[in-house]
N, C-alpha and C positions, 0 to 999 in steps of 0.2 A: 560591555567592558566597563569596570569600575574606574573612578577618577584617578586613584593611585596607579593602577595599571596603565591607564592612558597617559599619565604624566611620565612614567618610566619609559614607555615606548617612545614618546615624543622626544625626550632627552637623548635616548639612544640613537634615534634617526638623525637629530641635529649633530650629535658627536661624530657619528661614523659616516653619514651620507651628506651632511651639509644642510644649510638653511634652505637652499633652493629646492632640494628634494623634500625637505620637511613641508614647505609650503604646498608643493605639488600633491604630496600624499594627504595632507590635511584637507585640501580642497576635494580630493577624490573621496575621502572618508565621509566628509560632511554630505557630499552629493548622494552617496549611497544610503546614508541614514535618512535623508529627505525622501529618497526614492522609495524606501521601505514604508515610510510614513504615508506616502501618497497611495500606496497599494490598498490602504483601508484596513489591513489586518484581518480581513474576512476569509482569506484564502491561505491560511497556514496549513502546512503539511501535518496531518493527523492520522490516527489509526483507523477510525470507523466513522462512517456517516450513516445515520439512521434516517430513512426516508419514510415519513409518516403519510399513510393514505387514508386515515380515519378522521372524520370530523368530530366524533364524540370525544369529549375531554377525558372521561374516565379511562377508556382503553389506552388512549395515547399516553396518559400519565404512567400507567403501569408498564406498558410494553415499550415505551420509548424513554421517558424521563427516568424511570426507576432503573432500567437496564443500563442507561448511560451512567447513572450514579454507581451501580455495581461495578462497572468497568473502570470508572475513575478511582474507586477504592483499590483497584488492582493494576494501576499504572497505564491503562489505555487512555488515549485522548480521543474525544468524540465530539461530533457536531450533530445537529438535527436540522431537517428541512421538510417542509410540506411538499408533497409530490408534485404539485402544480408549479412550485417554485424551483424545482430541480433544474440545474444547468449541466449540459454535457461536459463542460470544462471541469466540473467537480471531480471527474475521473482522475485528474492529475494529482489530487491532493489527499487521497485516502487509500488505504490498503484493502479495506473491506466495506461492503455496503449491505445494510440490513433494511429490507423493504417490509414495513409493517402494514398489513391489510391494504396493500397498494394495488389499485386496479391498473391494468395495462393501458398504456397510451403509446402512440408512435414514438414519443421521446423516451419513455421507460424501456421500450423494446430495443431502441437503438442504443440506449445507455448500457443495458445489460449485455448486449452483443459486444460492444466495444470494451466493456469491463473484462469480459472473458478473453478478448484478444490480448489485453494487457496482463492477463493472468491474475486479475483482482478476484477476490472471493465475493460471491453474491449469495446472500442468505435471505430467506423469506421468514417472516415472523407473523404468527396469527394466534388469537386467543379464543376464537369461536369457529364452528364448522360452517362458515359462510363461504364455502367454495364449490358447492354443487347443489342442484335442486333436490337430490335424493336426501340431503340433510335438512335443508331449510324448509322443506315441505312439512316437517314436523312442528313448525312454529304455528300455533293456532291463530295468532294475531294476523298472519298473512292472509287468512281467509276474509278479513275485513277490507283488504285493499281492492281498489278498482283495477280493471284490466290494465289501464295505462300505468298505474302505480306499480303493479306487479311486474310489468314489463321493464320499467326502470330499475326496480329492485334486482331483478334477475340479470339485467345487463351488468350491474355492479358485481354481482356474485361471479358471473362468468369471466369478467375481466380480471377479477382478483385471482381466480383459478389459473388464468393464463400467466399471470406474473409468477405465481407459485411454480408452474411448470418450466419457466425459464431459469429459475434459480437452481443452484447446486445443492444447497442445504436448507434445513428449516429449524427454527427454534419455536417452541410452543410451551403450553402451560400444564397440560395433563397427559397421562398415559394414553387415555382413549383418543385424544386429539392427535397424539404422536402416531398411534397405530394407523389412523386414517390418512395421515400425511406421507407415510413411508413409501407408498407406491410411486410418489411423484418426484422424490429427491434421493440423493445418495445416502443421506443420514439425517436423523432428527434428534435434536437435543431438547430435553425437558428442562426449562428454566421457569420454575413456578413464580407466580406473582408474589412479590415481597413488598414490605413497607419501606418507604424512604426515611431518611433521617428526619425530615420535617414531620412526617406522619408519626414517627415514634415520639418526637418532641411534643407534638400536640396531644397525643394519646396519653402520655405520662402526666401531662398537666391536667387533662380532663379527669383522669383516674384519681389523681391527688385531690382535685377539687371535690369529687364525689365523696371521697372518704371523710371530708370535713363537714358534710351536710348532716343534719340531725336525722336520726332514724325514724321510720314510720312503718306502718303495717301494709302499705301498698306494694304489690308486685306488678311491675310493668313488663308486658311482653312487647318485643320490638320486631316489626317487619319492615325491612329496608329494601324497597323495590327499586332496582336499577333501571328498569324500563317497563313499558306498558305490556310487554310480552309475558310478564310474570303473573298475570291474573290467574291463569290456569294452575300455576304452582300453588298459590294460596288456596285456591278452591280445593286442592288435595286434602288440606287439613281443616277445612271450614267446619265440618261437623264436630270435630274434636274441640275447636276453639269455642264453638257455641255451647257445648257441654261444660267446658271449663268455666265459662262466664256464668253459667247457671249455678254451678256448685260452689265456686270460689268468688265471693262477693268483693274481695279485695284485689281482684285481678283487673288490670287495665291493659289496653292495647294501643301502642303508638305505631302509626303507619307513616312512613317517610318515603316520599317519592310518588311513583305512578302506580296507583291501585284503585280500582273502582270498588267502593264500599259495598259488599254483598248485602242483599236484602235480608238475609238470615241474621245479620248483626244490627239491623236498624233498631231493634228493641234495646240494644245496649249502647246506643250512640253517646250516652252521657259518660260512658267509660272508655270511649274511643277518642284518641288524640291524633289529629291529622297534621302532619308537617309537610310543607312543600319540598320538592326536590331542591337540595341545598348545595352550596359550594363545598368542595371536599374538605376544606380547612375547618368547616363547622361540624363535619361528620363525627369526629371522635367525641365531641361534647354531646351530640345527640345520642350516639350509641351508648355512651356512659350513663345517660339518663334512664336507660332501661335496665331490667334485671335479667331478662332471658331473651336471647336472640333467636328468632325463628328462621329456619332456612329449608323450607319444603322444596322439593324438586321432583317433577314428573319424570319417570324413568323412560327416557328416549336416548337414542345415540347422540342427538344434538346436545341434550342436557348433561349426559355423562361426560361430554368433552369440556364442560364449564369448569372454571377454577373454584378454589375454596376461599375466595376473597372474603365472603361474609363471615366465615369462621375466623379468619385471620384478623380482620378489622375489629371484630368484637373482642377477640383475645387480647388485643393490644390494650384495651381498657378493662380487662379482667371480667368481661361479661361472658357467661357460658353460652354455647350454641347448641341447639337441638336441631338436627338436620336429617334429611332423608338419607338412607344408607345407599347412596348412589354416587357414582363417578368419583370426583376428586375428594369429596367428603369421606367416602369409603377408603380412599387411598391414604389420607393423612390423619384423620381423627382417630384417636384411641378411645373406643367406646367406654364410657363410664369414667374415664380419666381426664382426657382433654376435651371432651365433648360428649354429646349423646346422639346416637344414630338410631333411626327408627325405620322399620320395614312396612308397617301397616298402620291403619287408622287407630286401632285399639292401643298399639304401642305408643303412638304419638300422645294419646290422651293420658295413658298411665305414666309415661315419663315426664310429661308436662306437670302432672299433679305432684309427682315426687320432687321435681325442681322447685315447685311453688311452695310446698310444705316443709321441705328439708333444707334449712338455711345452710348447714354445713356442707351438704352435698352440692348445693348450687354454688356457693362461694369457692369450694374446693376445686370444682371443675374449672371455674373462671380463673383461679390462680394458677392451676396447672397449665392451662392453655396459654396463659400469659408468659410463663417461663419458657414454654416450648417455642412460642413465636419470637420472643426476644432473642433466642439463641439461633433459630433456624429460618426465620422468615423476615429478615431485615437486610437491607442492601450491603451493610458493612460486613456481614458474616457469610454471604452467599455468592458473592461475585466471582470467586476464583474458578469455580467449575465452568462458569460461562466463559471467562477469559481463556481457560484451558481448551474448551471446545473450539472457540473461534481461532485460537492460535494453531491448534492441530489441524483445522480445516483450511487454513490459509496456505496459499502457495508460498514457497520461500521468497523473501524479498531482499533485493540487493540494490544499493545506491553507489553510483560512481560520481566522485566529486572532481569536476573539471575546472581548471582556471578560467576557461572560456570554451565555447563551442565553435569558435572560429576554426576554419579548416586547417589542419596540419596532419603530418603523418601520425603523430602520437594520438591525436584526437580520433583519427580514422580507425586506429586499432581499437580504441575504447568503444567506439560506436559499433564496430563489427562484433566485439565481444558481447555488447548489450543485445544486439539482434540475435546472436546465437543463443544466449541465455534465455531470452524471451521465447524463442522457438522451442526451447527445452522446458518450458513451463514455469520460468521464474518471473516474478513481478519486479521489473527493472525500472529504476529512476535515475536520471542524470541530474545532479545538483550543479548548476553553473555558478561559479564564484564571480562571474561578471553579471551584466544586466540582461543577458539573453533570457527570454522567457517563452520562446516558441518551441514547440515539439520538433524533433528532428525527424524528417520524413525522407526516405530514400527508397531505392528499389527493394531493399530488404524489409521495409516496413516502417513503423512509426515508434519512436521512443519518447517517453515522458521527459520533459525538461522543466525544472523548477529553479528559478533564480534565487540564490541565497540572499541577495540584497533586496528582493521584492517581497519575500515571504518569510514568515517565522516557521520554525520547525518544532513539532511536539510529538511526532510519531516515532515508532520503534523501527529500527533497521536490524534485520538479522545479520546482514553483512554490509559493510561500507568500505569503499575502495578509494584511497587517495591516488591521484594520478600524476602529481607534480609536488615538489617539496612545499609549495605555497598552499596546497590543499590539505596537508596533514594536520593543520591547526583545527579544521572542522572535526576531524576524527578524535583529536586529543581533547577537545573541549565539549563535544556533544555527548551527553550521558547515555542516550538510549540506543546504543550500538552493542550488539553481542560480539561479533567477530570483526576485527579491523585488519584491512589489507592495504599494502602499499605497492602499487604496480610501478616498478622502477623501470623506466625505458631509457635511461641515460644517466651518466654521472653528472648530475645537474650542477654540482659545484663549478664545473668548468663551463657552464653557460655564461659565466661572468668573468671579466678580465681581472687579473690580480689587482688588489687594492679595493675592490668593491666588497662592501660588508655583506652583501647577499651571499657571497661565497661561504661565509661562516654559517649563516642561517640555513643554507641548503645542505651543508655538510652535517649539521646537527641532526637532520632527519634520518641519518644512517647510523646514529649512535645507539647505545643500549637502553637509554631511559625512555623507551616507549614500548608498548606491548603489541606492536603490529606484526602481522604475518607478511614477510617480504616475498613478492612474486615478480617474475619478469618474463619477457618474451625474447630476451637477448642472452646468448651464452656468455658474452663478454660481461654483461652486468651481473650475471650469476656468479662469475668467477671473482670479480673484485668485491662483491658483497660478502662472499665467503672468506676470501683471503684477507681483505683489508679491515673488515668490520665484524668478522666472525658470526655472520648471520646464517640462519637456516633459510634456504631459498627454494621456492618451487619454480621450476622452469617449464614453459610450454613453447614450442616453436611458433614463430609468427607465420601468418598465412597471407594469401592473396586471393582476391575474388577474380577468377578467370573470366567470368561473364562480363566484367568491366574492362579487362585488358585482353582483348581477343587477338589471335594471331592474324597478321596480314603480311603477305609475301612482299619483300622489298626488291626494287630494281636498282642495283648499284651502277648500272650503265646508262642511267638516264642523264639528263642535263646537269642540274645542280643537286648535290646531296644535301640533306637537311640535318643539321646538328641541333640537338636540344640541350640547353643548360637549365638546370632546375635548382631552386633554392632561394632563400630570403637574403637579399643583399644587405640587410641591416644586421644580421646575425654573423658575427665574425667567425664562429665555428663552422658555419656553412661554407665559408671560404669561396664564395661565388666569384670574388675578384680573380682568383686563380683560374677558374674556368674560362673567364673572358680574356685573361692573358693568353690562354691557349688558343681559343677560337679566333682572337684578333690576328694570329699569325697566319690564318688560312687565306687562301686565294678566294676573294669574294666572287670571282667569276665561276668558281667550282662548288662553292658551299653557301648555303643559306642558313642563318642563325635564328633559331626560335628560343625565347626565354620564358619560362614558366615559374611564377612565384606566388605562394599563398599570401605573402605580405612583403612589402618592400618593392621599390621601383628601380628601373635601370639607372645606373650612374651615368654621368655625362660621357665618359670614355668607353662605355660598353657599345660595341657595334652590334645592334640588334635589328633584324628584319621584321620580326613579329614578337610582340610582348603579350603574354596572357597572365592576368591577375585574378586571384580568388575564383578560379574556375571550380564549379561544383565537382565533388569527387567522382560522381558517376559520369562525368564528361571528360575527365583527365585522360582516360585510356584512348579516347579519340585523338588527342594531341600526340601521345606517344606513338600511336600506329601510323601517324603521318610523318614521323621523323625516322631517320636511318641510324643515327648514332647518338648516344647519350654521353655527355661529359659531366662527371660528378667528382667534385674536389673536396668534399667535407673533411674537416679535421676531426670532428667528433660526431658519432651517430650511435644511438642505441641499437637500432635495427634499420638499415638503410633500405627503404622501399624502392626508390627510383630505378636502380639497376635491375631489380627483380621484375618490376613493372615493364621495363623496356624489353627484357628477355621474353616475357610472356607474349608480347605483341610481335616478336620475331625480329627485333632490332638488336644492335650491338651496344654493349656497355663498356666504356673506357673509363676506368675508375681509379682514384687514389685510394689505396687500402687504408682502412681504419678498423678499430675494434668492432664497429657495428656492421661491417659488411663482409669481413673475411670469414664469417660464419658460413656463408654459402657461396662466396666467389672463389673460383679456381682459375688462376692465370693461364691463359692460352687453352683453357678447356671450355669455360662458359663465358669468359670475358677477357679483357686485357687490363692488367693493372699497370699503372705508371707510377714513377717515383714522385711522392709528394713534394711539391715545390719546384719540380723540374718541368717547365712548360715545353721545352724542346723534346723531352721524352714522350710526352703525351702527343705532341704534334707528329712525331715520327710514327707512333702507333696508329694514329688516324690514317695516315698515308698507307701504312702496312695493311690495315684491314680493308682499305679501299682497293688495294692492288692484288691481294692474295685471296683468290676465290676459295681455295681449299680450306684456309684458316677461317675465313668468313662462314663457310658452310658448317664447319665444325662448331664454331661458337654459337651460331643460331640454333642448331639442333640440340646441343647440350644445354643452352639457355632455356629452351622450351621445356626440356625434361626437368630442369631445376625448378621452374615455375610450377609445373604440374605437381611435383612432390610437395609443394607448399600450398596447395589448394585448400581453402578454408573448409571445403566439404569433407576433407580428410581429417580435420582437426577439431571438430565440434566436441567430441568427448574429452579431448585434451583441454580445451578451454573450460569446460564444465569442471574438470578435476582441479584446474588451477585455482579456482575459488572455493575449494573445499567440498565440492559435491562429488563424493567418491563413487563414481559409477563405472570407471574404466579399469579393467583387469591390469595388474602390473605387467603380466607377460606381454599383452598386446602393446603396452606403452614401450617396453623394451625393444620389441621388434621394430616399432615405428622409428625409434631413435637411431637404431642401427641402419635403417633404410636412409634416414636423413644424412647420417655420417658418410655412407657410401656415395651418395649424390655429391 
């Protein structure tokens, strides 16, 4: 928040809410800022986490760092971590996980399993066929390993394959490699190795510096060996190189990296320049120092899967490449235009001679390759297709913004919707505007919870849902949301007594200057949103988990009957005082009073036998089933759960009608309705239901039927549709609504 904005808000609070409120809110705001600072900033919510399992710097740079840069160019936020440093808690903060050459470990296996539970996307990335003995046995260098070394090497290969098989998708570098990976995953995307911004910057500088050097008659061939396994590749063209040296006295050879100098070239050692394996930032300058780049490759399945890096890196500094007509070189190089491809030894010798003697041919190919690479092999120009693949492979993600995860009827509805959507394949996150940062775990499963005040947010949400007027600010201010929803569960303006400025702020969230989709689980809310604010509203019936509120037969002829009062004594609209005005009239020798509150404690004049505070929701049904009658006096409810919950357990509900309960309550059919504010009327109805067996039997039977009609198990497709996932036929929805109305 900027200084100007903060000052305006401060003045507004002082003006409308007073200095005491200003001091209280300032203290709370400062505390939250300090809290976020203490979190270290390392657990921001982002789109993708790359898990690197490779110790070699070159592959990590191309397959992790460069892909991160590609995605940053296209709006994704990313982090990277070495696989041994991965923590299970990272699951909470990303939508997608990319495992690069990552060997399986118990943590990796548990991580992927839980990621799938949360409907996160898990992708494997690899740039070599190091996933099976059938491939790696083609590497000649492995013949030099001891039995112990080979055993360790194969252990890594097999564990890497195991991680691959646990993933849903794969990203790789070449067509041949993609073909070999397809049997293991749903789909494979080819994202070729490309140059980073820094590589382009260094290459352009190296190329410019070379152009300013004085000319000479020397032609330098360059062989850049990435690893010791390339000895056999160079041996492929050794006779041609020897002949070239013999015929062309102005030819030199620069060897960079790991290569044993062949005996056949010892006689030309005065024309051979050897450079050690160097840091990648020095590589453009080294490549620019040669005139022709050599890229021989023995034709094996393993080699056909290798990338065209050597051609691309040389092209960046306008150096032409002559390569074997194999694998990726064959896929991307246009022979005679952007490079030279050779099939046999004689062709290697002939084409090398032409490149050496024909300056225009040599320089032309280098320039053409440079133009091609600058357009199609750099991170800034190539990331969109990768972004598109990841986005299309990702499960739909949706976030619910809660003011707090503290237990309440409205919070319980959101949690149930979250569990339903997760079970239907959605990636679900709860953003708590309070300090809670612990995942919600109940009998339906586990839901990710991220505290707004502990973490920063940089990731994309396909859908985001406000659940109270105070949470709409997140949706209005956060830019990376595609579809915005406001789950309206009550007329929140009336949460505050007249004169409180929050009434204005709450009411503003129903006006026309926001682009939210209004949704509700209350027929009453649907009506006033349409009539008073001209909103298009989606409605889905609210439900109940019958496994938590199980039927238990009551005995109304026992000693004391038990009356339950439910609600927060601090909230005036819950009108708990009236409930106790009623139960205080009862004969204490005949009735026992239990009080259940999520928040707030009994007032001094409440006559309470047992008080239950902040009971876990999966235990609330046990309290209902031990009581015979519920007294509920709320002035305002979006959808009143307690009467329905009491009905489900086989108890009787005596209720003051309001807009949030008349949707399903029918007087003298499934409940008894008393006149709001008339304690004597409620008192008489308690006595009536205790004395009239026929009425009581009818209310209990119809109450159970009402609860069954509202079972969540019947509403899953309706909940999915509420958030814009159109999977339910209109006809079946219409039939369901008719059934609800009949009940």
